[in-house]
Every structure is written in C-alpha cells, then in structure tokens.
N, C-alpha and C positions, 0 to 999 in steps of 0.2 A: 769621161772625155775620151775621144778617139785620138790616137797618135799614129803617125807614120814617120819613120826614120827619126823618132824622138821628138818630132814637131807636132803640136796640136793641130787637129783638123776640126773644122766647123761645118755643121750641117748647113745646107743651102748655100755653100760657097764652093766655087770651082777650085780645083788644085791640079798640080802637075807632079807626075812621078815617073822617073825613067824616061823623060822627054815625051810622055803621053799626057795630054790635057784631058782631065776628067770634068764633066759638067757639074753644076751646082746641085743637081738633084741626084747624083750618083750615090752618095752615101745613104740617102733615104730609100733608093730603089735597089740597091745591091743587097745580096744575101750575105749571111755570116761567112759562108765558104769563100765568096768572092772577095770579101774584105781580108780574110785570113791569107788568101793566096797572094794578095798584094802586099802583105806584111803590116796591115792595120791592126793595131791592138786597142783594146779598151782598157783604160786605166781608171781606177776609182779616184774621184776627186778627194783632195785632202779634207779631213773633217773640218767642219765649220766651228768657229768660236768667235765670241763677241770681243774684239780687241779692246773695247773700253774697259772690260772687266777681267780679261784673262790674258796671260802671256802666251798661252798655247792651250791645246786641248787638255782639260783636266788640270790646268795650272793657273789658278786664280791669282790675281794681283793681291797685295796685302790690303787688308780692310782698314786697319788702324795705322796711325802714324807710328813710326818706330825710329829709334836712334840709328843712324848709319854706323856700321862697324866694319873694320878691316878684317882680313882672313884670320887674324889672331884673336878676334872678338873685341878689340880695343875700340872704343867710341871715337868717331871721327869729328865730332863737334857740330854736326848738323843732323836734321831729321829727314827721313824719307817720308814723304807725304803719302798717306793711305787714301783708299777710295772714298772713305767717309768724308774726309776733309775736302776732296775734290768735288764730290757731289753736293756737299753743303755750300760750297762756293758757287756752284752752278745755280742753286736755289736763290742765292743772293743776287746773281746776275739776272735771273728771270724776274725776281721781285723788282729790281731796278727798271727792267724794261717795261713792266706793267705799270709802275708808278710814273715813269718818265712823261708819257703823254699828258698827264694832268699836273706836272710840276709847275707849269706856267700859271696855273690858277692860284696855287699857294703863293708863288712869288709875287704875282700881281696883288693879291690880297694883302700880303705883308708890306709891300711898297706903298700901297694906297690906303692902308689902314682899314681895309674892308674885310668882311667875313667871307669864308669859303662856304659854298653851299653844303649843307649837311650830307647830301647824298655822296658828294665827293669825298668828304671826310670819312664817312662811313666805309666807302669802297677802299680808300687808301689804308684805313685801319685794318680792314679784312685781308688785304694783300700782305701787309706786314705780319699779321697774325698767322696766316697760311704759311708764310715763309718760315717763321719760327717753329710752327708745328711740324712742317716737313723736315726741317733740320733736326728736330728732336726725334722724329721717326727714323731718320737715317742713322742717328747715333744709336738707336735701339736694335738695329738689325744684328743678327748673330753670324751671318756668313754672306758670301757673295751672291749665291742664288736668291737669298732673301732680299738683298739690296736691289737685284734686277727685278724681282717681282714687285717690290715697293714702287719702283720708278716706272716700270714699263708693263706691269701686269694688266690683264683685261679688267674692265670695270665690273664685270659680273662673272660669277662662276656658277656652275651647276653642281649641286650636291644632293645627298639624300635628305629628305625632309625628316625632321625630328619632332617627337611629340613633346608635351610639356615637361617630361622627365628626362629628355635628352636621348630617348631611344629612337632608332631609325624606324620610320613608318614604312610598312609594306602593304601592297594591294591584295586582293583576294587570291591571286595566283602566287603569292609569296615573293613578288618582285618588288624591288625598292621603288618608292615613290620619290621622284626627283623634283627639285625646285631650283629656279634661278634666283640668286641673291647677290647683293652687292659684295664685291670681293673685299674681305676684311684686311687683306694683306697689302693693299695699295695705299699710296700716300693720299693725304688730304688733298682735295681738289683746290685749284686756284679759283678765286671768285670770278664770276662773269664780269667782263668790262662793262662800264656803263655806256 
C-alpha cells in the first residue's frame, strides 16, 4: 500500500499534495524516485488471517468449549464456546435450510394421512445423516488448520501415486508420478437437492 502524509493512496485515483493536483494515472506512470521525492512510501499490508478462526496472525481461537475463568483461575460459572461448537451449530443451520423447502410435503402428508414420496424421505434422511457425519468430523479435528481444511479445503488434491505396498511411484527419470485424488481431509458432502 502506498501512503503520503500517513494517508493511503490508491492507484488510478487522483490526489492532491501541497496544493498540487496529481492525475489518476500519476502513480502508475511515476518512477520510484519521483514518488520518493514527493514523500510517498510503500507500506506492507498487515498479514491476512481468517477472522472466523483466528484472533490475529498465528493466534487461533479456542477449538473446544472451556469454562470461563477469572484472572485468579476461578471458574465464573459459564462456558466459553469453542469453534467446534460454533461450526457444528452451523451444520445444523445448513441442514435446516436444506430440509425447509420440503417440510410442507411432510406436513401435508401428516395432516391428510397421506404418504410422502420415498424420494423425498430418502433425500431428507440423507441430509440429516450428512449433518450428523459432518458434526462428528468436526468433533474429530485436532487443531484449527484441520478444521479449516475440513470445512473449506479443495475437493481434490494432487499427491504422489503409491504402489500396492504404499511406496511412492517414480517414472524412468526418477521423478515422482503424481495423481489427483479426492481430498480425504474435507467434510462429507451434502446430498444434491431433488
């Protein structure tokens, strides 16, 4: 990020300094020497971190629920909610949103004494099963990076191919033979809606 007089500057945007108007393309066309002469400095951006999982860079939020304690270590009578609990609740919310469009079918069938089509019952059961499985998978993660991978990892990964004995396969030039496989560290997929 570029700064002038401790104020951020944006590329392709005009700015004024010492009563001189600089056009929107000046930053792109100017040399480093011209920028330095004006007092423009380049400041590195603050490191990025995912605020859903971290308090700051390299400062993960707590994974498991913990009793709240004061500075003397005395329990305060309530629990601080951990990431696992929060993300399991999110899975329940997703489950509810996937079931909601077909709730009327179940309600109508119950009110009129009719049967619900088996395809809908199968789908609804698969949604609830996926929710339970995903919550179990969340419970099993050991750390915050594993939770992030579980919830937001790529569907496939590229890895060295292994033979039947688990040894990495190499080609005639002794280079590893790579293959793309399903990511084993991601959560169970939600069923496809009907």
